[in-house]
N, C-alpha and C positions, 0 to 999 in steps of 0.2 A: 434441106437448107434452103431458106427462103431468099430469092434474089430479085433482079430487077424483073425477071421474066414473069414473076407472080403478077405484077402490076401492069404488064403489058398483054395480058391475056385478053383475047378479043371482046368479053362481054363488058369489061370495064376500062379498057385502053382509052377509049375516047373521052370517058367522063374524067378519068385521071389526068389525061394530058391537058384537057381543056381547063379544069380547076388550077393545076399547076401554071398554066399560061395565063389565065386570067389574074392569077395572084400576083406573078411576075409583072404583068402590065401594070396592074393597080400600083404596085410598090414604086416602080419605075415612074409612073405618072406623079405620084406623090413626091417622090424625091426631086423631080424635075421642077414641079410646082415650088417646093421649098428653094430650090437654088434661084430660080427666077425671082421670087418673092424676096429673099435675101438681098439681091442685087438692087431690087427697088427700093427697099427700106433704107439701105446703106445709101443710095443716092438722095432719097429724102433727108435723112438725117444729115448728110454732108451739106445740102443745101441750107437746112435750118441753122447749122453751125456757122456757115459762111455768112447767113444774114445776122448772126448774133444771138440767136435764140439759145438758151441754156435750160438744162433741167432745174427743176424747183429744188431737187435735193443737192445740187451742186454747191459747192462752198462758195460764199460771197468773196468776191475780191475787191470790194469797195473800200476806200481809204476813209477810217472814221475820223479823220481830222476834220 
């Protein structure tokens, strides 16, 4: 039966652990980047909304009278 000991044998242990570590670090970095960028984009959109800028696709609320 193959278990964790197969992956941690001396010839390949360093490569496998490094590959997993690099993958985890890359994914964590991307998730962090997305979280920070989401906060920045939310702040930009809030500022635009506060200044009265709307989306082109938003329904017009002008009074036709």
